[in-house]
Backbone bond lengths (Angstrom), bond angles and torsions (degrees), N, CA, C in turn:
res aa  C-N    CA-C-N  psi(-1)  N-CA   C-N-CA  omega(-1)  CA-C   N-CA-C  phi
1 M - - - 1.483 - - 1.518 112.30 -
2 D 1.332 117.59 -9.60 1.460 118.89 -177.24 1.543 112.88 -57.31
3 K 1.337 115.18 -38.90 1.467 118.69 -178.83 1.522 108.85 -67.00
4 Y 1.300 118.14 -37.37 1.469 120.32 -178.93 1.532 110.16 -65.76
5 Y 1.324 117.33 -40.08 1.474 120.39 176.58 1.509 111.10 -62.94
6 R 1.342 115.19 -44.08 1.466 120.53 -179.09 1.524 108.84 -64.89
7 F 1.334 117.67 -40.79 1.457 122.38 178.76 1.516 110.17 -60.41
8 A 1.344 115.64 -48.67 1.460 121.49 179.61 1.517 111.42 -59.56
9 E 1.323 116.32 -41.97 1.463 120.98 177.82 1.525 112.05 -60.65
10 L 1.320 115.50 -44.59 1.446 119.92 179.66 1.538 111.37 -61.22
11 L 1.335 116.02 -41.10 1.449 120.54 178.15 1.524 110.91 -62.61
12 L 1.325 117.48 -49.13 1.447 120.40 -174.49 1.528 113.49 -73.28
13 R 1.313 117.37 -22.36 1.447 120.14 178.09 1.527 112.50 -91.72
14 S 1.330 116.28 -6.47 1.464 119.06 -178.12 1.526 109.80 -72.09
15 R 1.304 114.02 153.70 1.458 120.75 175.07 1.518 111.47 -92.04
16 Y 1.374 115.24 -36.94 1.452 121.21 -176.06 1.531 107.46 -149.22
17 A 1.332 115.25 88.30 1.477 121.35 -179.91 1.522 109.98 -90.31
18 V 1.327 115.45 139.84 1.473 123.12 -179.77 1.501 107.78 -132.58
19 A 1.332 117.42 140.97 1.459 121.14 174.64 1.527 110.30 -106.37
20 L 1.308 115.20 142.10 1.486 122.38 172.24 1.539 106.64 -118.02
21 T 1.321 116.78 116.34 1.457 119.78 -175.23 1.526 112.33 -117.25
22 G 1.326 114.33 153.87 1.448 120.96 177.33 1.514 111.59 -134.80
23 A 1.320 117.02 -165.54 1.465 121.37 -172.41 1.513 113.30 -57.82
24 G 1.337 117.73 -30.45 1.454 120.61 -176.00 1.518 113.53 -61.55
25 I 1.301 118.45 -26.80 1.472 119.17 -179.25 1.513 111.47 -71.87
26 S 1.328 117.91 -22.26 1.468 121.14 -177.41 1.549 112.66 -100.63
27 V 1.323 116.76 -2.31 1.465 118.58 179.32 1.530 110.46 -60.98
28 E 1.366 116.29 -39.93 1.477 119.05 179.48 1.516 113.26 -69.01
29 S 1.305 117.17 -11.60 1.473 120.77 175.10 1.551 110.25 -87.67
30 G 1.334 116.72 -11.12 1.451 119.53 179.32 1.512 114.31 108.79
31 I 1.341 118.07 10.89 1.444 121.44 177.89 1.526 108.62 -103.53
32 P 1.330 119.92 105.38 1.463 118.91 -179.69 1.524 110.28 -64.15
33 D 1.319 115.46 146.46 1.463 120.89 171.57 1.518 108.26 -55.06
34 F 1.327 117.92 128.31 1.446 121.45 -176.01 1.523 112.75 -53.88
35 R 1.344 116.05 -28.11 1.468 120.30 -175.77 1.544 111.92 -92.83
36 S 1.323 117.71 -1.34 1.477 119.75 -179.71 1.510 109.41 -78.37
37 E 1.330 115.76 173.89 1.468 120.15 -178.19 1.518 111.76 -67.01
38 H 1.319 116.71 -19.35 1.477 120.33 178.91 1.531 111.94 -105.90
39 G 1.311 116.34 4.80 1.447 120.47 -176.79 1.527 112.32 -82.59
40 L 1.321 114.57 173.48 1.461 121.15 -177.19 1.528 112.16 -61.05
41 W 1.321 116.69 -37.26 1.473 118.88 -176.33 1.517 112.70 -72.99
42 A 1.326 116.59 -8.09 1.492 119.89 174.16 1.527 109.74 -77.18
43 R 1.367 115.32 -22.62 1.476 119.09 -178.02 1.522 112.34 -112.67
44 Y 1.306 116.63 -22.05 1.474 120.71 179.93 1.525 108.45 -123.15
45 D 1.322 115.55 124.60 1.453 119.72 176.10 1.548 107.41 -62.32
46 P 1.337 118.78 119.31 1.474 119.70 -174.40 1.485 114.01 -60.18
47 F 1.317 117.76 -29.21 1.468 119.29 -179.57 1.512 112.60 -86.10
48 E 1.329 116.33 -15.40 1.459 120.57 175.15 1.534 111.34 -88.64
49 Y 1.356 115.36 -29.80 1.458 119.40 -175.73 1.521 113.91 -118.52
50 G 1.322 118.02 -14.18 1.463 119.67 -173.33 1.502 113.92 -117.91
51 H 1.312 119.21 6.68 1.475 121.88 -177.51 1.536 108.73 -99.97
52 I 1.302 115.00 146.16 1.464 120.04 179.89 1.523 111.93 -61.32
53 D 1.332 118.49 -34.73 1.457 121.54 177.68 1.525 110.48 -64.36
54 S 1.344 116.48 -37.04 1.463 120.39 -179.71 1.539 109.50 -69.31
55 F 1.325 116.30 -38.91 1.466 119.24 177.57 1.505 110.80 -61.74
56 R 1.307 116.86 -43.95 1.484 119.89 -176.38 1.533 111.14 -73.18
57 A 1.342 117.17 -25.45 1.474 119.75 177.04 1.523 111.81 -77.76
58 D 1.359 115.56 -36.63 1.489 118.61 -175.69 1.534 107.28 -153.54
59 P 1.345 118.88 75.99 1.447 120.72 -175.72 1.541 113.77 -61.15
60 G 1.322 117.26 -31.94 1.464 119.73 178.61 1.497 112.40 -62.96
61 K 1.349 115.63 -42.49 1.454 120.01 178.98 1.532 111.42 -62.30
62 V 1.317 116.54 -46.41 1.462 120.66 -179.52 1.514 110.58 -66.05
63 W 1.306 118.17 -34.99 1.474 121.58 178.12 1.517 112.14 -61.47
64 N 1.331 118.59 -30.63 1.476 120.32 176.69 1.509 109.99 -58.80
65 M 1.337 118.17 -39.37 1.431 122.05 177.14 1.521 110.28 -73.94
66 L 1.339 116.67 -42.31 1.465 120.01 -178.61 1.528 112.68 -61.45
67 V 1.333 117.10 -36.17 1.462 120.22 178.91 1.515 109.54 -63.51
68 E 1.345 116.07 -42.80 1.460 119.78 178.95 1.545 110.77 -62.32
69 M 1.323 115.57 -42.95 1.445 120.43 179.33 1.529 110.54 -64.88
70 K 1.329 116.88 -45.29 1.477 121.98 179.69 1.522 109.92 -61.32
71 D 1.320 118.54 -46.02 1.466 122.55 -179.11 1.519 109.74 -61.53
72 L 1.322 117.16 -39.38 1.457 120.84 -178.53 1.503 111.44 -65.53
73 V 1.346 117.09 -50.40 1.471 118.69 -175.73 1.528 111.89 -68.89
74 E 1.355 116.64 -25.75 1.449 119.12 179.44 1.527 113.04 -85.08
75 S 1.326 118.14 -8.15 1.469 121.83 -177.19 1.511 114.06 -92.60
76 V 1.332 116.80 -7.23 1.465 120.25 -173.85 1.536 109.77 -117.63
77 G 1.343 114.52 165.64 1.437 120.56 179.39 1.505 111.48 -121.09
78 P 1.351 116.69 171.58 1.458 120.49 -178.28 1.529 110.71 -67.77
79 N 1.329 116.93 156.09 1.447 122.55 175.64 1.505 110.27 -111.76
80 E 1.329 115.74 -173.47 1.468 120.47 -174.74 1.509 113.50 -56.60
81 A 1.330 116.61 -35.54 1.472 120.09 -180.00 1.532 112.13 -66.67
82 H 1.337 116.25 -43.20 1.469 118.70 176.54 1.522 111.46 -62.25
83 Y 1.342 115.61 -44.71 1.487 118.66 178.77 1.513 111.72 -63.21
84 A 1.340 116.88 -37.95 1.459 120.10 179.11 1.517 111.93 -62.71
85 L 1.301 117.20 -44.08 1.480 119.29 -179.70 1.519 110.08 -66.07
86 G 1.342 116.09 -37.65 1.468 118.84 176.80 1.520 110.58 -63.53
87 E 1.321 118.48 -39.53 1.458 121.00 178.65 1.513 111.90 -69.67
88 L 1.338 117.01 -38.69 1.460 119.96 176.04 1.525 111.83 -60.07
89 E 1.325 115.35 -35.32 1.467 118.89 177.18 1.534 110.64 -68.49
90 R 1.342 116.21 -41.31 1.484 119.50 178.38 1.510 111.89 -64.90
91 L 1.323 116.88 -31.28 1.462 120.91 179.12 1.526 111.29 -77.34
92 G 1.318 116.85 -8.65 1.461 120.01 -179.15 1.482 113.79 85.98
93 V 1.345 118.16 5.93 1.475 121.94 -177.59 1.519 110.38 -82.71
94 L 1.318 116.54 -45.03 1.466 121.79 -178.92 1.511 109.27 -98.49
95 K 1.321 116.86 130.48 1.457 121.11 -177.70 1.519 113.25 -95.85
96 A 1.335 118.04 -28.01 1.459 120.23 -178.83 1.526 111.04 -160.19
97 V 1.312 116.14 154.12 1.438 123.40 171.05 1.517 108.62 -118.32
98 I 1.308 116.87 120.26 1.466 121.59 171.60 1.513 107.22 -99.41
99 T 1.316 117.98 116.46 1.461 118.97 -176.32 1.539 110.71 -120.46
100 Q 1.312 114.35 142.27 1.462 121.53 174.09 1.529 111.56 -89.80
101 N 1.353 115.29 -4.56 1.461 121.29 -176.73 1.527 111.54 -86.06
102 V 1.332 115.92 153.81 1.454 122.02 -179.35 1.522 111.46 -113.32
103 D 1.358 116.04 16.67 1.452 120.52 -171.72 1.514 114.90 -89.62
104 G 1.322 119.53 -11.50 1.453 121.24 177.97 1.525 113.88 71.96
105 L 1.355 118.93 10.67 1.439 120.20 -174.09 1.531 113.54 -74.01
106 H 1.321 117.17 -23.66 1.471 117.63 175.23 1.489 111.86 -64.61
107 Q 1.308 116.76 -42.08 1.480 119.79 178.93 1.536 109.53 -66.21
108 K 1.321 117.23 -41.53 1.462 119.59 177.53 1.511 111.26 -65.01
109 G 1.324 118.07 -25.97 1.450 122.10 179.32 1.521 112.35 -86.42
110 G 1.325 118.25 3.44 1.448 121.32 173.55 1.502 117.18 105.38
111 A 1.329 118.54 -0.47 1.453 121.24 177.96 1.524 109.87 -79.97
112 F 1.324 116.39 143.91 1.461 120.13 179.86 1.536 112.25 -112.22
113 N 1.305 116.94 -42.14 1.472 120.81 -177.20 1.534 108.07 -89.90
114 V 1.341 114.60 74.29 1.453 121.61 -178.85 1.503 110.26 -106.59
115 I 1.331 116.41 125.42 1.470 121.75 178.71 1.530 106.02 -102.34
116 E 1.338 115.75 107.33 1.474 119.35 -176.33 1.535 108.72 -87.77
117 F 1.297 113.88 93.96 1.476 121.68 -171.91 1.516 112.71 -62.04
118 H 1.332 116.27 -35.62 1.459 121.21 -179.27 1.533 112.83 -109.57
119 G 1.334 116.42 18.77 1.460 119.90 174.65 1.498 113.91 85.75
120 S 1.347 116.89 -163.82 1.459 121.35 -177.24 1.534 109.40 -160.12
121 F 1.344 113.89 164.53 1.472 120.97 177.99 1.529 111.88 -88.56
122 R 1.316 118.36 -2.16 1.456 118.70 -176.54 1.530 114.00 -72.17
123 S 1.328 114.56 -20.15 1.459 118.70 -179.97 1.526 109.71 -133.95
124 M 1.348 115.32 159.89 1.443 120.22 -176.94 1.532 108.31 -141.69
125 H 1.318 115.98 173.36 1.476 119.39 174.26 1.510 108.86 -157.44
126 C 1.333 114.43 160.62 1.461 120.64 176.67 1.509 108.53 -75.87
127 D 1.321 117.38 132.51 1.449 120.59 -179.39 1.532 111.87 -74.26
128 H 1.341 117.58 -14.99 1.453 120.11 -179.64 1.537 111.49 -95.44
129 C 1.316 116.28 -57.69 1.492 118.04 -174.75 1.529 113.46 -98.70
130 G 1.328 117.39 -11.59 1.456 120.90 177.23 1.510 115.12 84.70
131 K 1.336 119.01 2.74 1.453 120.41 -177.82 1.531 109.66 -58.07
132 P 1.351 118.83 130.78 1.469 122.20 -179.27 1.541 111.26 -82.72
133 Y 1.305 115.53 150.13 1.456 123.23 177.77 1.534 108.57 -138.16
134 A 1.323 117.81 144.54 1.466 120.75 163.73 1.526 105.73 -78.92
135 A 1.324 115.47 143.88 1.480 119.63 -176.65 1.536 112.15 -55.54
136 R 1.343 115.96 -36.27 1.461 120.74 -177.80 1.540 112.25 -65.18
137 E 1.328 116.39 -18.59 1.476 120.85 -178.91 1.522 111.89 -84.54
138 V 1.306 117.07 -10.97 1.459 120.59 -171.95 1.531 111.26 -103.88
139 S 1.311 116.79 117.62 1.469 121.43 176.95 1.537 108.56 -80.11
140 L 1.336 114.43 136.64 1.477 120.18 178.13 1.519 111.07 -110.41
141 E 1.334 115.77 22.49 1.455 119.26 179.05 1.534 110.31 -68.06
142 R 1.351 115.45 -33.48 1.472 120.29 175.05 1.500 108.01 -120.29
143 L 1.332 115.82 134.44 1.458 121.43 -179.12 1.517 111.23 -114.37
144 P 1.311 118.60 132.53 1.450 125.81 0.84 1.520 110.63 -81.66
145 P 1.336 118.47 153.70 1.470 119.37 171.40 1.512 109.10 -67.89
146 L 1.341 114.84 142.46 1.466 119.23 -174.47 1.522 111.78 -116.02
147 C 1.323 113.65 144.97 1.455 122.69 175.09 1.534 109.10 -78.68
148 A 1.314 116.36 165.07 1.473 120.63 176.50 1.532 111.02 -58.15
149 C 1.321 116.56 -27.77 1.486 119.93 -179.31 1.526 111.40 -79.18
150 G 1.349 117.23 -8.48 1.440 121.61 -178.93 1.499 114.36 96.95
151 G 1.313 117.68 -6.71 1.465 120.64 -179.97 1.527 111.32 -82.40
152 P 1.347 115.24 158.47 1.474 119.07 -179.69 1.509 112.60 -75.47
153 I 1.307 116.23 135.90 1.466 121.45 174.87 1.526 108.82 -87.16
154 R 1.322 116.29 143.56 1.475 121.33 -178.27 1.510 108.81 -138.16
155 P 1.325 116.42 154.49 1.478 119.29 176.32 1.510 111.31 -70.80
156 D 1.326 116.38 157.58 1.470 121.17 179.30 1.519 111.18 -84.09
157 V 1.335 115.47 53.00 1.471 121.60 173.71 1.521 108.05 -110.00
158 V 1.297 116.29 148.14 1.459 121.66 -177.61 1.545 108.52 -79.19
159 L 1.300 116.72 120.44 1.470 120.98 175.73 1.526 109.04 -92.24
160 F 1.338 115.05 162.57 1.471 118.46 175.64 1.537 108.03 -58.82
161 G 1.291 115.99 142.62 1.449 120.44 179.92 1.519 113.73 91.42
162 E 1.352 116.92 -4.06 1.434 121.72 179.24 1.531 110.92 -109.49
163 G 1.326 115.79 156.39 1.437 120.10 175.58 1.531 111.03 -85.80
164 I 1.331 115.30 167.62 1.464 120.49 174.65 1.515 108.63 -71.53
165 P 1.322 118.80 138.98 1.479 120.04 176.81 1.535 111.58 -54.17
166 D 1.339 114.56 136.16 1.479 119.39 -173.69 1.511 113.17 -54.42
167 G 1.333 117.15 -42.04 1.454 119.99 -176.83 1.508 111.46 -65.40
168 A 1.344 117.23 -45.84 1.446 121.55 179.94 1.537 110.76 -65.09
169 Y 1.301 114.96 -39.68 1.481 118.88 -177.94 1.527 111.26 -65.53
170 S 1.332 116.64 -45.37 1.446 119.24 -178.88 1.533 111.49 -67.67
171 R 1.305 116.97 -37.45 1.470 119.68 178.49 1.527 110.76 -67.20
172 A 1.343 116.67 -39.34 1.476 120.51 179.10 1.523 110.22 -66.11
173 L 1.327 117.83 -42.82 1.464 121.14 178.20 1.519 110.40 -61.96
174 D 1.334 116.30 -40.97 1.458 120.57 -179.90 1.546 109.73 -63.57
175 A 1.342 116.40 -44.93 1.461 120.07 -179.94 1.521 111.56 -63.93
176 A 1.340 116.48 -42.80 1.454 120.32 178.68 1.517 111.66 -63.87
177 G 1.328 116.59 -35.88 1.432 120.54 -178.52 1.536 112.77 -75.90
178 R 1.346 117.09 -28.10 1.484 120.52 -177.80 1.522 113.08 -90.08
179 C 1.314 118.21 -22.98 1.478 119.26 -171.74 1.521 112.58 -70.94
180 D 1.313 114.14 150.46 1.471 119.59 170.88 1.536 111.20 -108.64
181 L 1.348 115.74 -5.36 1.449 121.21 174.69 1.520 107.50 -146.86
182 M 1.351 116.82 126.78 1.461 120.44 173.75 1.521 108.69 -117.10
183 V 1.320 115.07 126.19 1.465 122.20 179.38 1.530 107.86 -101.84
184 V 1.306 117.37 111.31 1.463 123.81 -178.71 1.505 108.24 -94.50
185 V 1.329 116.40 118.71 1.484 121.64 -172.89 1.518 111.80 -128.25
186 G 1.318 117.25 119.84 1.470 121.28 168.40 1.512 114.37 66.99
187 T 1.318 117.90 30.75 1.465 119.10 176.96 1.523 108.27 -131.28
188 S 1.313 115.31 143.29 1.479 120.27 177.73 1.506 110.57 -77.62
189 A 1.305 117.97 -13.99 1.462 122.90 -178.01 1.530 110.07 57.34
190 S 1.337 115.19 41.33 1.449 119.73 -177.48 1.520 113.35 -111.48
191 V 1.359 116.25 -8.08 1.469 120.65 -175.43 1.521 108.91 -112.96
192 A 1.316 115.33 115.06 1.470 122.08 176.50 1.547 108.39 -79.16
193 P 1.340 117.57 150.92 1.449 126.73 5.90 1.518 114.86 -90.64
194 A 1.354 118.25 -0.96 1.482 119.26 -179.80 1.522 110.70 -59.21
195 S 1.332 116.00 -37.78 1.474 119.32 -177.63 1.526 113.47 -64.39
196 E 1.350 116.40 -16.33 1.460 120.32 -178.65 1.540 111.23 -83.55
197 L 1.320 118.12 -17.74 1.463 120.99 -173.07 1.519 112.47 -62.56
198 P 1.355 119.87 -44.91 1.484 118.44 176.50 1.538 111.61 -61.37
199 L 1.305 117.61 -36.16 1.456 121.22 -179.07 1.539 110.54 -67.23
200 I 1.339 115.01 -39.05 1.478 119.85 177.06 1.519 108.26 -64.25
201 A 1.337 116.75 -45.59 1.489 120.51 179.76 1.539 109.87 -61.78
202 G 1.313 116.86 -42.14 1.459 120.76 -179.68 1.516 112.70 -62.55
203 R 1.341 115.60 -40.75 1.469 119.32 -179.38 1.524 110.44 -67.45
204 R 1.323 117.91 -23.02 1.467 122.09 176.05 1.498 113.23 -86.69
205 G 1.340 115.79 2.22 1.463 119.98 177.28 1.524 115.79 99.69
206 A 1.333 117.57 3.42 1.460 119.45 -178.87 1.538 110.08 -75.65
207 R 1.322 114.48 151.32 1.477 121.18 173.34 1.534 107.69 -87.25
208 I 1.313 116.58 139.34 1.441 122.02 -178.28 1.529 109.08 -113.98
209 V 1.330 117.01 122.98 1.464 121.29 176.90 1.519 107.88 -124.96
210 E 1.340 114.57 152.24 1.479 119.29 -170.27 1.514 111.95 -132.72
211 I 1.292 115.69 139.52 1.472 123.35 171.36 1.516 107.60 -123.44
212 N 1.313 114.88 110.28 1.460 121.89 -177.25 1.525 109.34 -157.81
213 P 1.319 119.09 141.91 1.470 120.06 174.30 1.524 112.84 -62.68
214 E 1.347 114.49 -27.59 1.465 120.63 178.23 1.527 108.27 -131.86
215 A 1.309 115.82 159.35 1.467 119.27 179.20 1.518 110.07 -65.06
216 S 1.335 115.98 140.44 1.457 119.99 173.81 1.539 109.36 -79.81
217 E 1.304 115.17 -174.14 1.461 120.27 178.12 1.522 112.52 -91.12
218 L 1.340 116.66 9.45 1.454 119.21 173.61 1.525 109.81 -65.64
219 P 1.339 118.29 142.73 1.447 118.67 176.32 1.515 111.37 -58.46
220 R 1.336 116.85 138.61 1.458 120.08 -176.45 1.534 112.18 -55.89
221 E 1.322 116.07 -39.43 1.443 121.05 -177.79 1.531 112.17 -67.36
222 A 1.357 116.39 -17.54 1.467 119.87 -178.72 1.517 111.98 -80.66
223 T 1.347 116.78 -25.26 1.479 121.72 -174.94 1.528 109.90 -101.78
224 E 1.322 114.27 126.28 1.472 118.29 179.90 1.531 112.25 -80.79
225 M 1.300 117.11 -31.26 1.462 120.08 -178.10 1.520 109.83 -149.95
226 H 1.333 115.67 141.86 1.453 121.61 177.21 1.503 109.26 -129.64
227 I 1.330 117.34 114.61 1.445 121.04 172.98 1.507 107.91 -91.48
228 V 1.330 116.12 117.35 1.481 121.94 -176.23 1.515 107.30 -87.74
229 A 1.284 117.18 92.04 1.480 122.03 -178.29 1.518 108.85 -169.03
230 R 1.311 115.66 161.45 1.459 119.79 171.00 1.506 109.78 -68.22
231 A 1.296 116.68 151.93 1.476 120.75 -171.85 1.499 111.54 -61.79
232 G 1.350 119.35 -42.27 1.445 120.69 -177.87 1.518 112.31 -62.75
233 V 1.321 117.79 -44.55 1.459 123.52 177.45 1.510 110.94 -62.00
234 A 1.320 117.74 -46.40 1.427 121.73 -178.65 1.530 112.11 -62.69
235 F 1.322 116.59 -46.64 1.455 119.56 -177.48 1.508 112.83 -72.36
236 R 1.329 118.39 -25.01 1.469 120.74 173.47 1.533 109.89 -59.60
237 N 1.344 115.81 -44.58 1.456 120.36 178.84 1.533 112.47 -72.20
238 I 1.309 114.83 -42.08 1.469 119.82 -178.65 1.523 111.75 -62.36
239 M 1.338 116.59 -44.03 1.468 119.80 -175.70 1.521 112.65 -67.95
240 K 1.333 117.21 -33.11 1.470 119.67 175.41 1.552 109.32 -57.83
241 I 1.322 116.16 -44.41 1.454 121.79 -178.29 1.512 110.54 -72.02
242 V 1.335 117.44 -43.81 1.476 120.40 -179.91 1.500 110.49 -59.75
243 K 1.332 117.43 -45.65 1.464 120.56 -179.05 1.503 111.54 -61.64
244 S 1.358 116.26 -42.24 1.458 120.74 178.98 1.507 111.20 -63.39
245 M 1.335 117.07 -46.51 1.476 121.92 -179.48 1.514 109.85 -66.14
246 H 1.349 117.05 -40.70 1.442 120.48 -177.36 1.550 110.14 -64.89
247 T 1.328 115.82 -40.54 1.467 120.66 178.27 1.514 110.61 -65.53
248 E 1.333 117.84 -42.44 1.461 122.16 179.30 1.507 110.94 -63.02
249 G 1.359 115.69 -36.76 1.455 120.38 -179.55 1.507 113.10 -65.30
250 K 1.341 116.15 -25.38 1.474 120.37 -178.47 1.535 111.16 -83.61
251 N 1.355 115.32 -22.75 1.481 120.06 -177.53 1.525 111.59 -83.41
């Protein structure tokens, strides 16, 4: 438990803590990591179904995969780790969550300042004219769904071959630059530019701590502490200590 106490201390002593999350935080909710043997990319070639060029060549084909992805992320709920990050934000400990996930589970878990680095399924837009749509406005009875202009509608998720949305990218860079503690949870830190955020934070003097069942690809010297556990298990222990310390601090 020593690591959990140390982790909790770092959180409570931080001035501006930020979390960076990846697919691993949602595995306990029932969403397999896309790159795992049970993930989507085990059944769909990511460059055949997940690339922007593939979408523009055959949007209906790509939408068959997108519907499966959308149904999956909408069928599950947040787990202990999502709820813990939401509570840390309410306590004023955590200032922002930068997530690579498109499942919306951080918001469902109570977090408000969520930077969706790779977009989300909650909104869509026409790939031709750019007209925005709320996901609930778009019927998926026929694929691909079409805009009034005749162009294919697509979800606001980042496909391979696309850049990170400007707003999300600038907010993530700002959070990484301002934080004095970055909590890396459930990400292999192998996909740029998200993988660069902890390094940016570290160069600005932030401490980097990690919760992952396995080591990420971050340089060992960059990470001060690594809790080897699933996110839900780790945060269950951490939050008991945080709540105890937070209560003591008020007395």
